[in-house]
PALO-250218 format. One record per residue (C-alpha): x, y, z; residue number from 1. Coordinates in nm, 3 decimals. Example, Ala and Ser with C-alpha at 12.3 -4.5 7.8 and 13.67 -1.06 7.14 Angstrom:
2
1.230  -0.450  0.780  1
1.367  -0.106  0.714  2
REM end
This chain:
394
1.351  -4.171  -5.964  1
1.588  -4.198  -5.666  2
1.820  -3.907  -5.633  3
2.143  -3.916  -5.426  4
2.237  -3.579  -5.287  5
2.600  -3.511  -5.175  6
2.684  -3.202  -4.985  7
3.054  -3.198  -4.927  8
3.182  -2.941  -4.676  9
3.525  -2.862  -4.551  10
3.497  -3.106  -4.262  11
3.165  -3.279  -4.317  12
2.957  -3.479  -4.566  13
2.581  -3.461  -4.568  14
2.396  -3.706  -4.793  15
2.041  -3.809  -4.866  16
1.883  -4.067  -5.087  17
1.539  -3.938  -5.196  18
1.261  -4.114  -5.386  19
1.126  -3.808  -5.579  20
0.814  -3.962  -5.728  21
0.691  -4.078  -5.392  22
0.843  -3.789  -5.198  23
1.013  -4.024  -4.955  24
1.352  -3.976  -4.801  25
1.500  -4.330  -4.787  26
1.826  -4.248  -4.622  27
1.996  -3.955  -4.455  28
2.359  -3.947  -4.352  29
2.599  -3.699  -4.188  30
2.968  -3.763  -4.160  31
3.088  -3.528  -3.895  32
3.445  -3.412  -3.812  33
3.602  -3.568  -4.122  34
3.979  -3.594  -4.084  35
3.963  -3.628  -3.703  36
4.017  -3.952  -3.521  37
3.668  -3.937  -3.380  38
3.479  -3.890  -3.709  39
3.154  -4.092  -3.729  40
2.876  -4.150  -3.976  41
2.529  -4.080  -3.835  42
2.265  -4.255  -4.050  43
1.891  -4.258  -4.055  44
1.743  -4.534  -4.274  45
1.364  -4.537  -4.294  46
1.339  -4.349  -3.968  47
1.577  -4.584  -3.784  48
1.887  -4.406  -3.658  49
2.226  -4.557  -3.602  50
2.586  -4.434  -3.551  51
2.870  -4.600  -3.745  52
3.207  -4.556  -3.583  53
3.427  -4.553  -3.896  54
3.685  -4.265  -3.899  55
3.781  -4.138  -4.241  56
4.066  -3.912  -4.344  57
3.899  -3.717  -4.624  58
3.590  -3.667  -4.841  59
3.692  -3.943  -5.085  60
3.687  -4.205  -4.808  61
3.367  -4.062  -4.666  62
3.182  -4.097  -4.999  63
3.316  -4.451  -5.052  64
3.178  -4.545  -4.707  65
2.839  -4.399  -4.789  66
2.814  -4.577  -5.125  67
2.911  -4.899  -4.960  68
2.649  -4.844  -4.694  69
2.381  -4.788  -4.960  70
2.430  -5.140  -5.114  71
2.518  -5.326  -4.792  72
2.282  -5.616  -4.708  73
2.280  -5.515  -4.345  74
2.085  -5.193  -4.415  75
1.897  -5.313  -4.720  76
1.868  -4.959  -4.867  77
1.911  -5.040  -5.236  78
2.023  -5.358  -5.409  79
2.253  -5.185  -5.656  80
2.398  -4.843  -5.725  81
2.211  -4.865  -6.063  82
1.899  -4.772  -5.875  83
2.032  -4.419  -5.831  84
1.879  -4.219  -6.117  85
2.088  -3.909  -6.071  86
2.325  -3.742  -5.829  87
2.300  -3.383  -5.707  88
2.616  -3.213  -5.583  89
2.628  -2.899  -5.372  90
2.902  -2.679  -5.511  91
2.985  -2.356  -5.325  92
3.119  -2.128  -5.601  93
3.017  -2.108  -5.963  94
3.160  -1.766  -6.043  95
2.990  -1.543  -6.303  96
2.949  -1.813  -6.557  97
2.762  -2.082  -6.365  98
2.469  -1.891  -6.237  99
2.210  -2.173  -6.236  100
2.197  -2.547  -6.155  101
2.348  -2.738  -6.446  102
2.408  -3.096  -6.564  103
2.775  -3.181  -6.499  104
3.008  -3.241  -6.793  105
3.378  -3.178  -6.852  106
3.317  -2.806  -6.932  107
3.130  -2.757  -6.603  108
3.403  -2.939  -6.411  109
3.665  -2.710  -6.559  110
3.463  -2.401  -6.464  111
3.427  -2.537  -6.108  112
3.804  -2.589  -6.098  113
3.853  -2.228  -6.216  114
3.663  -2.116  -5.905  115
3.882  -2.307  -5.653  116
4.065  -1.993  -5.573  117
3.731  -1.838  -5.472  118
3.624  -2.127  -5.246  119
3.952  -2.312  -5.150  120
3.793  -2.511  -4.862  121
3.485  -2.626  -5.054  122
3.513  -2.645  -5.425  123
3.788  -2.906  -5.395  124
3.564  -3.115  -5.177  125
3.275  -3.088  -5.425  126
3.507  -3.185  -5.709  127
3.627  -3.479  -5.507  128
3.265  -3.590  -5.470  129
3.207  -3.556  -5.842  130
3.530  -3.748  -5.923  131
3.438  -4.032  -5.685  132
3.087  -4.066  -5.827  133
3.219  -4.054  -6.185  134
3.441  -4.359  -6.112  135
3.180  -4.557  -5.928  136
2.871  -4.452  -6.127  137
3.006  -4.356  -6.470  138
2.661  -4.374  -6.645  139
2.463  -4.185  -6.377  140
2.386  -3.820  -6.467  141
2.501  -3.560  -6.218  142
2.388  -3.203  -6.149  143
2.576  -2.919  -5.983  144
2.367  -2.686  -5.762  145
2.560  -2.369  -5.665  146
2.559  -2.174  -5.337  147
2.622  -1.859  -5.533  148
2.314  -1.889  -5.754  149
2.066  -1.742  -5.513  150
2.267  -1.421  -5.494  151
2.249  -1.350  -5.873  152
1.964  -1.109  -5.790  153
2.197  -0.867  -5.603  154
2.221  -0.521  -5.756  155
2.559  -0.415  -5.909  156
2.591  -0.143  -5.649  157
2.585  -0.419  -5.387  158
2.831  -0.663  -5.535  159
3.086  -0.428  -5.682  160
3.397  -0.350  -5.472  161
3.550  -0.004  -5.445  162
3.864  -0.120  -5.629  163
4.011  -0.039  -5.969  164
3.723  -0.117  -6.210  165
3.952  -0.322  -6.438  166
3.967  -0.590  -6.165  167
3.596  -0.652  -6.224  168
3.605  -0.607  -6.602  169
3.908  -0.828  -6.658  170
3.887  -1.083  -6.369  171
3.526  -1.056  -6.240  172
3.639  -0.965  -5.892  173
3.318  -0.883  -5.711  174
3.097  -1.010  -5.427  175
2.931  -1.341  -5.500  176
2.807  -1.467  -5.162  177
2.762  -1.827  -5.058  178
2.522  -2.052  -4.857  179
2.264  -1.960  -5.117  180
2.097  -2.301  -5.115  181
2.036  -2.271  -4.741  182
1.921  -1.913  -4.769  183
1.683  -2.005  -5.051  184
1.537  -2.291  -4.853  185
1.477  -2.081  -4.547  186
1.332  -1.803  -4.763  187
1.075  -2.037  -4.916  188
0.997  -2.206  -4.575  189
0.942  -1.882  -4.381  190
0.718  -1.757  -4.664  191
0.504  -2.071  -4.621  192
0.481  -2.017  -4.244  193
0.396  -1.649  -4.294  194
0.153  -1.740  -4.581  195
0.305  -1.443  -4.759  196
0.588  -1.429  -5.019  197
0.624  -1.054  -4.996  198
0.821  -1.040  -4.662  199
1.168  -0.912  -4.568  200
1.392  -1.166  -4.399  201
1.743  -1.171  -4.257  202
1.858  -1.523  -4.245  203
2.154  -1.619  -4.021  204
2.312  -1.936  -4.146  205
2.550  -2.023  -3.868  206
2.774  -2.320  -3.877  207
3.152  -2.383  -3.920  208
3.101  -2.152  -4.213  209
2.854  -1.877  -4.153  210
2.680  -1.595  -4.347  211
2.383  -1.363  -4.328  212
2.150  -1.282  -4.615  213
1.905  -0.998  -4.662  214
1.601  -1.146  -4.853  215
1.328  -0.925  -5.000  216
1.023  -1.096  -5.153  217
1.215  -1.422  -5.187  218
1.520  -1.280  -5.353  219
1.873  -1.212  -5.218  220
1.942  -0.835  -5.212  221
2.262  -0.856  -5.003  222
2.480  -1.106  -4.815  223
2.792  -1.105  -4.591  224
3.020  -1.337  -4.783  225
3.205  -1.181  -5.073  226
3.437  -1.283  -5.355  227
3.498  -1.599  -5.145  228
3.344  -1.759  -4.845  229
3.614  -1.605  -4.635  230
3.443  -1.269  -4.607  231
3.183  -1.151  -4.365  232
3.125  -1.265  -4.015  233
3.394  -1.478  -3.827  234
3.360  -1.854  -3.851  235
3.513  -2.166  -3.705  236
3.855  -2.130  -3.867  237
3.789  -1.833  -4.103  238
3.858  -1.473  -4.006  239
3.572  -1.302  -4.172  240
3.628  -0.936  -4.258  241
3.951  -0.779  -4.133  242
4.139  -0.453  -4.200  243
4.305  -0.528  -4.540  244
4.626  -0.365  -4.419  245
4.671  -0.639  -4.166  246
4.743  -0.897  -4.441  247
5.064  -0.747  -4.590  248
5.178  -0.641  -4.241  249
5.150  -0.997  -4.105  250
5.309  -1.136  -4.425  251
5.616  -0.917  -4.365  252
5.634  -0.985  -3.991  253
5.620  -1.364  -4.030  254
5.773  -1.392  -4.378  255
5.461  -1.558  -4.524  256
5.386  -1.604  -4.893  257
5.025  -1.548  -5.028  258
4.932  -1.916  -5.004  259
5.058  -1.932  -4.643  260
4.864  -1.617  -4.557  261
4.543  -1.760  -4.712  262
4.595  -2.070  -4.500  263
4.612  -1.846  -4.191  264
4.290  -1.665  -4.285  265
4.095  -1.977  -4.390  266
4.215  -2.245  -4.149  267
4.389  -2.080  -3.848  268
4.161  -1.790  -3.770  269
3.807  -1.735  -3.646  270
3.683  -1.893  -3.324  271
3.980  -2.146  -3.335  272
4.228  -1.851  -3.322  273
4.057  -1.648  -3.054  274
3.973  -1.940  -2.821  275
4.308  -2.116  -2.882  276
4.121  -2.434  -2.811  277
3.902  -2.568  -3.089  278
3.722  -2.476  -3.414  279
3.415  -2.671  -3.295  280
3.167  -2.448  -3.123  281
3.033  -2.731  -2.915  282
3.383  -2.769  -2.759  283
3.414  -2.394  -2.718  284
3.076  -2.372  -2.544  285
3.192  -2.642  -2.301  286
3.512  -2.455  -2.222  287
3.317  -2.129  -2.180  288
3.080  -2.305  -1.929  289
3.389  -2.395  -1.730  290
3.492  -2.032  -1.720  291
3.771  -2.034  -1.982  292
3.823  -1.663  -2.059  293
3.931  -1.702  -2.415  294
3.648  -1.936  -2.496  295
3.404  -1.679  -2.354  296
3.576  -1.404  -2.547  297
3.549  -1.603  -2.881  298
3.178  -1.653  -2.834  299
3.102  -1.299  -2.711  300
3.305  -1.139  -2.986  301
3.144  -1.348  -3.249  302
2.794  -1.273  -3.128  303
2.870  -0.896  -3.118  304
2.998  -0.899  -3.480  305
2.703  -1.107  -3.606  306
2.462  -0.852  -3.444  307
2.648  -0.570  -3.617  308
2.603  -0.737  -3.957  309
2.236  -0.808  -3.889  310
2.198  -0.430  -3.847  311
2.389  -0.379  -4.167  312
2.151  -0.613  -4.354  313
1.863  -0.395  -4.244  314
1.972  -0.121  -4.485  315
1.865  -0.280  -4.813  316
1.542  -0.408  -4.649  317
1.444  -0.089  -4.463  318
1.178  -0.293  -4.281  319
1.253  -0.639  -4.136  320
0.968  -0.882  -4.073  321
1.169  -1.189  -3.971  322
1.508  -1.285  -3.847  323
1.574  -1.657  -3.890  324
1.842  -1.883  -3.768  325
1.964  -2.189  -3.964  326
2.272  -2.407  -3.989  327
2.418  -2.632  -3.725  328
2.491  -2.359  -3.473  329
2.194  -2.144  -3.566  330
1.958  -2.432  -3.513  331
2.121  -2.588  -3.205  332
2.305  -2.296  -3.037  333
2.073  -2.184  -2.755  334
2.335  -1.952  -2.599  335
2.451  -1.828  -2.937  336
2.101  -1.710  -3.034  337
2.050  -1.546  -2.695  338
2.386  -1.363  -2.721  339
2.312  -1.233  -3.062  340
1.960  -1.117  -2.992  341
2.060  -0.944  -2.674  342
2.245  -0.690  -2.893  343
1.927  -0.631  -3.105  344
1.701  -0.505  -2.829  345
1.743  -0.151  -2.969  346
1.558  -0.266  -3.284  347
1.275  -0.406  -3.077  348
1.391  -0.767  -3.087  349
1.276  -0.962  -2.783  350
1.360  -1.330  -2.731  351
1.131  -1.565  -2.544  352
1.397  -1.750  -2.342  353
1.172  -2.047  -2.276  354
1.087  -2.091  -2.643  355
1.452  -2.044  -2.729  356
1.554  -2.331  -2.503  357
1.542  -2.585  -2.784  358
1.772  -2.754  -3.036  359
1.688  -2.825  -3.392  360
1.322  -2.762  -3.381  361
1.134  -2.531  -3.623  362
0.961  -2.271  -3.406  363
0.910  -1.903  -3.329  364
1.145  -1.795  -3.044  365
1.062  -1.430  -3.019  366
0.835  -1.286  -2.756  367
0.483  -1.192  -2.855  368
0.567  -0.813  -2.832  369
0.885  -0.837  -3.032  370
0.883  -0.593  -3.321  371
1.066  -0.851  -3.544  372
0.966  -1.210  -3.534  373
1.254  -1.448  -3.477  374
1.240  -1.816  -3.592  375
1.452  -2.127  -3.595  376
1.420  -2.273  -3.939  377
1.629  -2.603  -3.974  378
1.775  -2.577  -4.320  379
1.738  -2.853  -4.578  380
1.984  -2.781  -4.857  381
1.957  -3.143  -4.978  382
1.583  -3.129  -5.070  383
1.642  -2.820  -5.291  384
1.945  -2.992  -5.451  385
1.728  -3.298  -5.514  386
1.450  -3.087  -5.674  387
1.690  -2.909  -5.914  388
1.855  -3.239  -5.995  389
1.527  -3.403  -6.067  390
1.400  -3.119  -6.285  391
1.717  -3.129  -6.497  392
1.738  -3.506  -6.543  393
1.381  -3.649  -6.524  394
REM end
C-alpha cells in the first residue's frame, strides 16, 4: 500500500509518499515559506533532489501542486492518484474527544473544526488538506493523527489550570500540549540508540513552532504548550507564556477586540516582534551575525527562556538521561543549541563544540564528561503518521 502523508503547518507543507509493504519512501517534499513570494517546493524523488520554483499563496495551492507533481510524466512517481491507498493527515489539536489516531469522517471533521479555537494557525491548515484531498481523491480513506495524542498520559495535576474548576468541567479548558508526533518519534528513536526504553528524556522540538516535552519511559509526563500551541516558549511569531494581565492592559491601550489580540499573540509576537525584522530564524541569525542588536536580543532572550523551561521539565523526571534537539531549528541551529546549552552548565551539561558544528545529522553533541547526554535527533513525523494510517486502513 502506498500512503501519502500530508503535514500542513502554518507556513509550510511537508509530504511523503511511502510504500509501506516494501518500506520505501518514494517521494519527499517540503513547501517552504508558503504565502511568501519566494516559496519553493523542495522535492526528493527516489533519492534525486530538485527544487521547483513555484510560489503558492496558501495550503490549498501547495497541495494541488504536490498532487500534480505526483502524476506528472516528468517525475514518473505514480501513474494515477488511484495508486494512493490512504492519506494520513497531521492534525495539531484533537481536544479531549480525539485522543487517538482515527479514520476521517464527517463527525471527525466536525470535532477538528471544534478545536480550531485551540489551534488557530494549524487546524484550519489541516482541514484545508483534508478538504482538498476529499475533492481530488473522494474514494481514498484518510486518517487523522493528532499532535495532542502523545500527551494523553499526562497526570491531571499536570494538565489542570489553577482556574475556576467549572472551566474544565464545562468547557474542558486544560493543558493539551502539541508536537506530540515529533516528541513520540524522538522518544522511540533515542530509546533505540540507548538500547533502553526506560530512560528520561527532555526533547526540544524547535522550529517556527516550538515546545519541550518531558518523557519518562516513552510516555509524556509534561510539556510546555498548553490549551493551545500558543503557550510555553517563544516562537517565530507566537509569544509563548506572558503575564496574563498584559492581555487586557494591551487591549485597552490599543482598543483591540479578542480576535485582534489573539492575532497579536499568534502572528505578531515572538522572534518577529523582538527582532523587528523577520519571523524566520535563518534571517535573524544572519542579521545577528552582522551585529544587529535586536536580532541578537531575540536570539539570546529565546535561548535563555528555553533553558529555563528545560530546567522546569526536570521536575517531573527528577533524573534526566538525555536532552534531544529536533525540529528545523533544533536540527540545524548550531548557534541556537550552543546558546541554550551554555545556560545548562550548572546541571552538568557540556557541549562538544566540534560535534555540535553540524546541521541535520543524527549524532551525540555532548562532551564525554557531560552528566546529561545531548543528541540531535532529526524528527520524522511523517513516518509515524504513515504507520498509524497503515494500521487503521490496511
